[in-house]
N, C-alpha and C positions, 0 to 999 in steps of 0.2 A: 713675418710671413709664415714661419713654421708653426707658431703658436696659434694662428688662426685656422690653418689647415688641419691640424690634429683634431679639434673638436668636430669639425666638418666630417672627417673620415669616420670618427667614431659614431656619429649619428647615422651616417649611411650604413655602417656595419651593423648596428643595432636594428635599423629597419629591415634588413635582410632577414633577420631571425623572427621578426614579429609580423612580417607581411604574408607569411604563408598561412593559409587556412587550415586549421587543424581541428575544426568542429566535427568532422566526419570521423568517428572512431570505430566505425563497422569494419569487420574483416573484409579484405578484397580477395579472399580465396576460401575454398572449403576442401576438405579431404574426401576422397572417393576410393572405392575398391575398383582395382583394374582387372581385366580379364587375362587369366594365364592361358596361353595356347599350347605351350610345350615346355617340358622340363627335361634337362639332361642330367639324369640320376646316375650315380656310380652303380656298378653292378653289385658291390658289397661295401661294407663298412668295416673298419678295424677300430677296436676300443682305444679311445684316447687320441685319435687322429682328428684333424680338422679338414674339412672338404669345402671346395667351392662349387655350389650347385647353380648351373646356368638355367635361369628362368626366362622364358620368352613371354612377353605380355603385350597387350594392345594398348598403344597410346592413341586415343580417339581424335585428338586435335592438338594444335600447337599451343594451347593454353593449359594443357595438362602436362605436369611434370612428375617424375619419379621421386618419392620420398623415402621409400624403404619397404621393409616387410613387417606384416603383423603376424607373428608366430604364436599359436596358442597350443599349450599342452592339453591333449584330450585324453591321454593316458601316459603311463610312465614313458613309453617309447612311441607315442602317437602325437602327431603334429599337424595342425590345420595351418595353412600358410596363405596370407592374402597379400597381393602386391597393392601397396598404397600410393595413391597419386594426389597431388594438390592441383585443383583447378582455379586459375586466376578469373576473378569476376570484374575486373575493371571495365567500366563502361566504354572507355576510350580505346580498348584493345579489340582488334578484330581477330577472331579465331578461325583458322582454316579447318574444315572438317575432314581432313586427310588422315586416315587411319594408318598407323605404321606399326610394325612389329619391332620391339625393342628388347634387348637382352640385358638383364641385370644378374649380379652374382650374390647368392645367398650363402654366407659362410656358416657352416654348421660343425659343431664339435660333438663327437660321439662320446657320451658320459655314462651310458648304460651298456651292459653286456647282454644285449638282446636285439632281436631284429626291430627295425623301425619302420613305421607306417606313416606316409605323408599324404595329405590331401591339400591340393592346390585349387583355390577358388577359380572357377572356369566360367563364371557368369551365372545367369539365371535362366530357367527353362520357361516354356510357354505359360506355366502356371505360377511364375515368379518364385520358384523354389531354387535355392542355390545348387549349383552342380559343381563337381570336383574332378581333377584329374588325380587318380590314386596311384601311389607307388608303395611297394614294400621292399625294403632294402635289408638283406640278411647281413648278420654280423658274422665275420669269419674270425676264427681264432688261428694264431699262428701255430703251424705244425712244428714240433721239435725236430731239430736237425741232429743227425747222428755224426 
């Protein structure tokens, strides 16, 4: 009986792997820029230190998920920051259009001895031009102790 049952189990197990339809190789998501609404920036930076910067962004629906930050150097101490999300495009998924504010942390290490300027993407204006929340954070140097 065991010798007859083993080939049957093997055939059933193999059919599990071959019965799935894998013809659709198109992606079921795409990346998008999310709108920043608020940033909790430190009042100053110290050289060599690492900071957690709280960034509040808009999640437009329950099919959009936080993926990270796209940080672009615009100058030695200039940074453009965009919150990146992925949007699921599965046809079987119903997306609610409830906008919610979500907070994510951007870890930033100070590697230059100068003030930093940040521009966080805040959406597009009526003319479809990108708008930004801008912050300049001064670098403080330690004062010698006597």
